C-alpha positions as CSV (number, residue, x, y, z in Angstrom):
1,M,4.4,21.6,-13.6
2,N,5.3,19.5,-11.0
3,I,9.2,18.1,-13.2
4,R,9.3,15.0,-11.0
5,A,6.4,13.8,-11.2
6,S,6.3,14.5,-14.3
7,L,9.1,12.4,-15.1
8,Q,8.3,9.8,-12.8
9,A,4.6,9.0,-13.9
10,P,5.1,7.4,-17.2
11,G,7.4,4.5,-15.9
12,R,4.9,3.9,-12.5
13,G,1.6,3.8,-15.2
14,F,4.4,0.8,-17.0
15,R,4.8,-0.8,-14.4
16,L,0.6,-0.6,-13.1
17,W,-0.4,-1.7,-15.8
18,L,2.4,-4.9,-15.7
19,L,0.3,-6.0,-13.7
20,S,-2.4,-6.8,-15.9
21,V,0.0,-9.9,-17.0
22,P,-0.2,-11.7,-13.9
23,A,-4.2,-10.2,-12.9
24,L,-4.8,-12.6,-16.2
25,F,-3.4,-15.7,-15.1
26,A,-5.1,-14.5,-11.3
27,A,-8.4,-15.0,-13.5
28,T,-8.0,-17.6,-15.5
29,A,-7.1,-20.0,-12.3
30,L,-10.3,-18.5,-9.9
31,L,-12.0,-18.8,-12.6
32,V,-11.4,-22.6,-13.5
33,S,-12.1,-23.5,-9.7
34,L,-15.8,-21.7,-9.6
35,G,-16.0,-23.8,-12.5
36,L,-14.7,-26.8,-10.8
37,A,-16.7,-26.0,-7.1
38,G,-19.8,-28.6,-9.0
39,A,-17.6,-31.3,-8.4
40,G,-15.9,-31.0,-5.5
41,I,-12.5,-30.1,-6.3
42,G,-13.6,-26.0,-6.6
43,I,-13.9,-26.5,-2.9
44,V,-10.7,-26.8,-2.3
45,L,-8.5,-24.9,-4.6
46,V,-11.1,-21.3,-5.3
47,P,-9.1,-20.2,-1.1
48,A,-6.3,-21.0,-2.7
49,A,-7.6,-18.9,-6.0
50,V,-9.1,-16.0,-3.6
51,V,-5.4,-16.0,-2.2
52,A,-3.8,-15.6,-4.5
53,V,-5.6,-12.6,-6.4
54,R,-5.7,-10.9,-2.9
55,R,-2.3,-10.6,-2.4
56,L,-2.3,-9.3,-5.9
57,A,-4.3,-6.9,-5.4
58,D,-3.1,-5.9,-1.6
59,T,-0.5,-4.9,-4.3
60,A,-2.0,-3.2,-6.7
61,R,-3.1,-1.6,-3.4
62,R,-0.3,-0.5,-2.5
63,L,1.1,0.6,-5.2
64,T,-2.0,2.8,-6.3
65,G,-1.4,4.8,-2.8
66,E,2.2,5.1,-3.1
67,W,2.3,6.2,-6.3
68,T,-1.4,7.7,-6.8
69,G,-1.9,10.0,-4.0
70,H,-5.2,8.0,-3.7
71,R,-5.5,5.5,-0.5
72,V,-7.5,2.3,-0.8
73,E,-8.2,0.9,1.6
74,R,-8.5,-3.8,2.8
75,P,-12.0,-4.4,1.5
76,Y,-12.4,-8.0,2.6
77,L,-14.7,-9.2,6.2
78,P,-13.1,-10.1,9.0
79,E,-12.1,-14.2,8.7
80,P,-13.8,-16.1,12.3
81,A,-11.5,-16.6,14.9
82,G,-11.9,-20.1,15.3
83,P,-11.4,-23.1,13.5
84,E,-13.0,-23.3,10.2
85,S,-13.9,-26.1,7.9
86,A,-13.4,-26.2,4.2
87,W,-17.0,-26.0,3.2
88,G,-17.4,-23.0,5.9
89,R,-14.0,-20.8,3.8
90,F,-15.8,-21.5,0.4
91,L,-18.6,-19.9,1.0
92,R,-17.5,-17.4,3.4
93,L,-15.1,-16.6,0.7
94,V,-17.6,-17.0,-2.4
95,S,-20.1,-14.4,-0.1
96,D,-18.2,-12.2,0.1
97,P,-18.5,-9.3,-2.6
98,A,-15.1,-8.2,-2.5
99,T,-14.3,-11.5,-4.1
100,W,-16.2,-10.9,-7.2
101,R,-15.2,-6.8,-6.9
102,D,-11.2,-8.8,-7.5
103,L,-12.8,-10.7,-10.6
104,A,-14.1,-7.5,-11.3
105,W,-10.9,-5.4,-11.1
106,L,-8.6,-8.6,-13.3
107,L,-10.0,-8.7,-15.5
108,A,-11.0,-4.8,-16.9
109,D,-7.9,-3.4,-14.9
110,P,-5.7,-4.1,-18.4
111,F,-8.1,-2.2,-20.7
112,V,-8.4,0.1,-17.9
113,A,-4.3,0.6,-17.6
114,M,-3.9,0.2,-20.8
115,F,-5.7,4.0,-21.7
116,T,-5.0,5.7,-18.2
117,A,-1.0,4.5,-16.1
118,L,-0.4,2.9,-19.3
119,L,-1.0,5.7,-22.4
120,P,1.6,8.7,-20.7
121,A,4.1,5.5,-21.7
122,L,2.8,5.2,-25.1
123,L,3.1,8.9,-25.7
124,L,6.8,9.0,-25.1
125,L,7.2,5.8,-26.7
126,Y,5.8,7.1,-30.0
127,G,7.0,10.6,-29.6
128,A,10.5,9.5,-29.3
129,W,9.5,7.3,-32.8
130,G,8.7,10.2,-34.4
131,W,12.3,11.7,-33.8
132,F,13.9,8.7,-34.8
133,L,11.6,8.9,-37.9
134,A,13.5,11.9,-38.5
135,L,16.7,12.2,-37.8
136,G,16.7,9.9,-40.1
137,G,15.0,6.1,-39.0
138,G,12.2,7.2,-41.7
139,R,14.9,7.4,-44.5
140,L,16.6,3.7,-43.1
141,L,13.2,2.2,-42.8
142,V,11.5,3.0,-46.3
143,G,15.0,1.6,-48.1
144,Y,14.3,-1.7,-46.6
145,G,10.6,-1.7,-48.0
146,M,8.7,0.7,-45.7
147,N,4.7,2.2,-46.2
148,D,3.7,3.3,-43.2
149,W,1.6,6.0,-41.3
150,Y,3.3,8.6,-38.7
151,A,-0.4,10.3,-37.4
152,F,-0.9,11.3,-40.7
153,V,2.1,11.4,-42.0
154,H,3.1,9.1,-44.8
155,V,6.0,7.3,-44.2
156,H,7.1,5.7,-47.7
157,E,9.2,6.4,-51.0
158,G,10.8,9.9,-50.9
159,Y,10.0,10.7,-48.0
160,G,13.5,11.4,-46.0
161,D,14.0,14.6,-49.3
162,D,11.0,16.4,-47.8
163,L,12.5,18.2,-44.9
164,G,8.9,20.3,-44.6
165,V,7.3,16.5,-43.7
166,V,10.8,15.8,-42.0
167,A,10.0,18.7,-39.9
168,L,6.1,18.0,-39.5
169,T,7.8,14.4,-38.1
170,A,9.5,15.7,-35.5
171,A,7.2,18.4,-34.6
172,L,4.6,15.9,-34.0
173,G,6.9,13.9,-32.2
174,T,7.7,16.8,-29.6
175,A,3.7,17.3,-29.3
176,F,3.4,13.4,-28.2
177,L,6.1,13.9,-25.6
178,G,5.5,17.1,-24.5
179,L,1.4,15.0,-24.3
180,G,2.9,11.8,-21.7
181,L,4.8,14.2,-19.6
182,R,2.3,17.0,-19.7
183,Y,-0.6,14.7,-18.3
184,G,0.6,11.9,-17.2
185,P,0.1,12.8,-13.4
186,R,-3.5,13.2,-14.0
187,L,-3.5,10.3,-16.4
188,L,-2.3,8.5,-12.6
189,D,-4.8,10.4,-10.5
190,V,-7.7,9.3,-12.7
191,Y,-6.2,5.6,-12.1
192,G,-6.0,5.6,-8.6
193,S,-9.8,6.8,-8.7
194,W,-10.2,3.7,-10.6
195,A,-8.6,1.4,-7.7
196,E,-10.0,2.9,-4.9
197,L,-13.7,3.0,-6.5
198,I,-13.1,-1.4,-8.0
199,L,-10.6,-2.8,-5.2
200,G,-12.1,-0.6,-2.4
201,P,-13.8,-1.2,0.9
202,T,-18.2,-1.5,-0.2
203,E,-20.0,0.1,2.6
204,A,-21.2,-3.5,4.3
205,A,-17.0,-4.1,4.6
206,R,-15.8,-1.0,6.2
207,L,-19.2,-1.4,8.0
208,A,-18.1,-4.6,9.0
209,L,-14.7,-3.6,9.2
210,R,-15.3,-0.4,11.7
211,V,-17.4,-2.8,13.8
212,E,-14.1,-5.5,14.0
213,H,-11.7,-2.0,14.8
214,L,-14.2,-1.6,18.2
215,T,-14.8,-4.8,19.5
216,E,-10.6,-4.7,19.2
217,T,-10.4,-1.6,21.3
218,R,-13.1,-2.2,22.9
219,S,-11.5,-5.1,24.3
220,D,-8.0,-3.4,24.7
221,A,-9.7,-0.8,26.8
222,L,-11.8,-3.2,28.8
223,D,-8.0,-4.7,29.4
224,V,-5.7,-1.3,29.8
225,S,-8.8,-0.4,32.8
226,A,-8.5,-3.4,34.6
227,A,-5.0,-3.4,34.4
228,E,-4.9,0.5,36.1
229,L,-7.2,-0.8,38.7
230,R,-5.5,-3.7,40.3
231,R,-2.4,-0.5,39.5
232,I,-3.9,1.4,41.8
233,E,-5.7,-0.8,44.5
234,R,-1.3,-2.3,44.5
235,D,-0.5,0.5,45.1
236,L,-2.8,1.6,48.2
237,H,-2.4,-2.0,49.5
238,D,1.3,-1.8,49.4
239,G,1.8,2.0,50.6
240,A,-1.0,4.1,52.5
241,Q,-3.0,1.3,53.0
242,A,0.2,0.1,55.5
243,R,0.9,3.5,56.9
244,L,-2.6,3.8,57.7
245,V,-2.7,0.6,59.6
246,A,0.4,1.0,61.6
247,M,-0.5,4.7,61.9
248,G,-3.4,3.4,63.9
249,M,-1.0,1.0,65.7
250,S,1.3,3.8,66.7
251,L,-1.8,5.6,68.2
252,G,-2.8,2.5,70.3
253,A,0.0,2.6,72.1
254,I,1.0,6.3,72.1
255,E,-2.8,6.2,74.2
256,H,-0.8,3.8,76.9
257,L,2.4,5.1,76.8
258,L,0.8,8.5,77.7
259,D,0.4,8.3,81.6
260,T,2.9,6.0,82.2
261,D,5.9,7.2,79.5
262,P,5.2,10.8,77.9
263,A,8.9,11.2,75.7
264,R,8.1,8.0,74.9
265,A,4.9,8.6,73.7
266,R,5.8,12.1,72.5
267,T,8.7,10.2,70.2
268,L,6.6,7.7,68.8
269,L,3.2,10.8,68.0
270,A,6.7,12.5,65.9
271,Q,7.4,8.8,64.1
272,T,3.1,8.7,63.0
273,R,3.4,12.5,62.1
274,E,5.7,12.0,59.3
275,S,3.9,9.1,58.5
276,S,0.7,10.5,58.4
277,A,2.7,12.4,56.1
278,R,4.5,10.0,53.9
279,A,1.1,9.2,53.2
280,L,-0.7,11.3,52.4
281,H,2.4,12.3,49.8
282,E,1.5,8.6,47.5
283,L,-1.8,9.5,48.1
284,R,-1.0,12.9,45.7
285,D,1.4,10.5,44.1
286,L,-1.8,7.8,43.0
287,V,-4.1,10.9,42.0
288,R,-1.3,12.4,40.0
289,G,-1.3,8.4,37.9
290,I,-4.7,8.0,37.4
291,H,-5.4,12.5,36.5
292,P,-2.8,14.6,37.0
293,P,-4.4,18.3,38.7
294,V,-1.7,20.1,36.3
295,L,-3.4,18.4,33.3
296,A,-7.1,19.0,34.1
297,D,-6.6,23.0,35.6
298,R,-3.5,23.5,33.6
299,G,-3.7,21.0,30.0
300,L,-1.4,19.2,28.2
301,G,0.9,21.8,27.1
302,D,1.5,22.5,30.5
303,A,1.1,19.5,32.1
304,V,4.0,17.6,29.5
305,R,6.3,20.9,30.3
306,A,6.1,19.8,34.0
307,L,6.7,16.2,33.1
308,A,9.9,17.3,30.8
309,L,11.4,19.4,34.0
310,D,11.0,16.5,36.7
311,H,13.4,14.2,34.2
312,P,17.0,13.5,34.2
313,L,17.8,13.9,30.5
314,R,17.2,17.8,29.2
315,V,13.5,17.9,27.6
316,E,13.1,20.4,25.5
317,V,9.0,21.0,24.8
318,N,7.2,22.2,21.9
319,V,3.3,23.3,22.2
320,D,1.2,24.9,19.3
321,L,-2.4,23.7,20.5
322,P,-5.0,26.7,20.2
323,E,-7.5,25.2,22.7
324,R,-7.6,22.1,24.3
325,P,-8.8,18.6,23.1
326,D,-11.4,17.1,25.4
327,P,-10.4,15.3,28.5
328,P,-9.9,12.0,27.4
329,V,-7.5,12.3,23.9
330,E,-6.3,14.8,26.4
331,S,-5.6,12.0,29.4
332,A,-4.1,9.2,26.3
333,A,-1.8,11.3,25.0
334,Y,-0.1,12.5,28.4
335,F,-0.1,9.5,29.2
336,A,1.3,8.4,25.7
337,V,3.8,11.0,26.4
338,A,4.8,10.0,29.9
339,E,5.3,6.7,29.0
340,L,8.2,8.1,26.2
341,L,9.9,10.1,28.3
342,T,10.2,7.2,30.8
343,N,11.4,4.8,27.2
344,A,13.9,7.3,26.4
345,A,15.2,8.0,30.2
346,K,15.4,3.9,30.4
347,H,16.3,2.6,27.3
348,S,17.5,4.7,24.6
349,G,20.4,6.3,26.3
350,A,19.8,9.8,25.1
351,D,21.3,12.9,26.6
352,R,18.3,15.0,24.5
353,V,14.4,14.9,24.4
354,W,12.2,17.1,22.1
355,V,8.3,16.4,22.0
356,D,6.5,19.0,19.6
357,L,2.2,18.9,20.0
358,R,0.6,20.2,17.8
359,R,-3.1,19.9,16.3
360,E,-3.2,19.2,12.3
361,G,-6.5,19.1,10.7
362,G,-8.3,17.4,13.3
363,A,-6.1,15.6,15.4
364,L,-3.9,15.8,17.6
365,R,0.3,14.4,16.8
366,I,3.0,13.8,19.1
367,S,6.2,14.1,18.3
368,V,9.0,12.8,20.9
369,T,12.6,12.2,20.0
370,D,15.5,11.5,20.9
371,D,19.8,11.5,20.7
372,G,19.9,7.8,21.7
373,A,21.1,4.4,19.9
374,G,17.9,3.7,17.9
375,G,17.3,-0.3,17.5
376,A,13.5,0.3,19.8
377,T,10.7,-1.4,18.2
378,L,7.1,-2.7,18.5
379,A,8.3,-6.1,19.8
380,G,10.8,-5.1,21.8
381,G,8.9,-5.0,25.5
382,T,9.4,-1.0,25.7
383,G,6.0,0.4,26.8
384,L,5.0,0.9,22.6
385,R,2.7,-1.2,22.0
386,G,0.6,-0.6,25.6
387,I,0.6,3.1,24.2
388,E,-0.5,1.9,21.1
389,R,-2.8,0.4,22.9
390,R,-4.1,2.8,24.8
391,I,-4.5,6.1,21.2
392,G,-5.9,2.5,19.0
393,T,-9.2,3.2,21.5
394,F,-9.5,6.8,20.5
395,D,-8.7,5.6,16.3
396,G,-4.9,7.2,17.1
397,V,-2.0,5.7,15.1
398,L,1.7,5.6,16.2
399,A,4.3,5.7,13.9
400,L,7.8,4.2,15.2
401,T,10.8,5.4,13.0
402,S,14.6,4.7,15.4
403,P,17.5,3.2,13.3
404,P,20.2,1.3,14.4
405,G,22.0,4.4,15.6
406,G,19.0,7.0,16.2
407,P,17.1,8.8,16.5
408,T,14.5,7.4,17.7
409,T,11.2,9.5,16.5
410,V,7.4,8.6,17.9
411,T,4.6,9.4,16.1
412,L,1.5,9.4,17.1
413,E,-2.9,10.8,16.2
414,L,-4.7,11.6,18.0
415,P,-8.5,12.2,16.3
416,C,-10.2,15.4,18.5
417,A,-13.7,15.1,19.4
418,S,-14.9,16.4,16.5
419,S,-13.5,13.8,14.0
420,S,-13.6,10.6,15.4
421,P,-16.6,8.7,15.6
422,K,-15.4,7.4,19.3
423,T,-15.0,10.3,21.0
C-alpha cells in the first residue's frame, strides 16, 4: 500500500466532491437558460451558461488528471474560424453532444462523488467519531441526553460503564479509519474512470478534434516546407550560383588572355580553382542542411554526436536507441536538436549542454539541458515555436522548463511509426 497516496486520497476526494456545490448552481443556470430559449432570451443566456459550465468541467478534468491518473481530454467540437451570429452560436452549442454530457455530469456527479471520491473522507470522519465516543465523548454526550447508535453499538445511558462496549466502539472506529486509508486510492481511481467516461470526448468529437489537429499541422508542414524551399533558393542564388556565374566570366577572360598575357591567365585560373572549391563547399553545406549525409548513413545518434563535435560549447551526448526511427521522424528530430543547440550557444550563456536521446515505449524522447541563465519561453522568439510546429507534424510535443537562473531543459517526444497515426 502506498502510504502517501492513502493519506492524500481523503482530502483530494473531498475537494473533488466540493465541485458539486458550484455544479448544482451551474446546472440550475443552464436548465433555466434552456427553458427560456423559446422566449428568445435563452439564445443569449445559453452560451454564457455553457461557457461557465465548461470552465467548471475543465477544472474537474484538470484535478481528476492530477489526482486520479485518469487524463480527461476536452471533448468540445472546434469553434468556427470566422465571425458567428448569436443564433449560430446557440445552435452550435446545443447541438454539441459534449454540452449535454456536461449537463449530465452536473446533475449526477454530486451523488457519484459521494460514494466514490468523498467516501474515504467520510470513513475517516466516522472512524474518528468512534474514537471520540470511546475516549469519553460518549459518556459526555449521554449526559446531555444523547441516545444514538454507532454502527451497531447503542450509545445510551450507561454506555461508558461497559468497558467491552467502549472497546468495541474503538475497534469499529479503527476499522473505519483503516478502510478509509486502505481503499481511498481505489475509490479515487473509480471516480477517475467515471469522470473520464462522462467528461471525455465521444468518438465523433474525438474524430472532429483529430481532423482539426491534422488541418493545423498540415498547414504548419506546408509553411515549413515553403520556408525551407525559399531558404534553399536564397542560398543557391546568393552562394553557389553567384560563384558559378563568376567562374564563367573568369573562364571567358582566361580564354582571351591565353595568347596575350599567359601570366595573367594563370593567375585567373588559380582564382577560378579556388572559387570552384568554395562553390563545392557551399553546395555540400546546402545538401547537409537539407539532409545531412551522416544522418542518412549512420543514424540519429552519430549525427547528433557530429553536431556536438562542431559546437562551440561542451556538449555531452547520451544515446539509447536500439533501432533507428523512420527517416521522416529521424530528420525532424535531428533538425530540432540542431536548433536547440544553436539556441543554447546564442541565447543561454551556458558552458555545458547535455543531450539525451532514448526510445521510451512507442516514442522517441529527446532531452536537451543547458546550465545557462534560464528564463526561456515559447514566446521569446528563440525558435522554440518553430521546433514545436516542426515536430507537431508527427504528433510530437515539446515541454519547456526554464526557471530564472537555469537550468533550461527542453523535452521532445515524437511518436515513432508504429504508434503515430500520421507517420
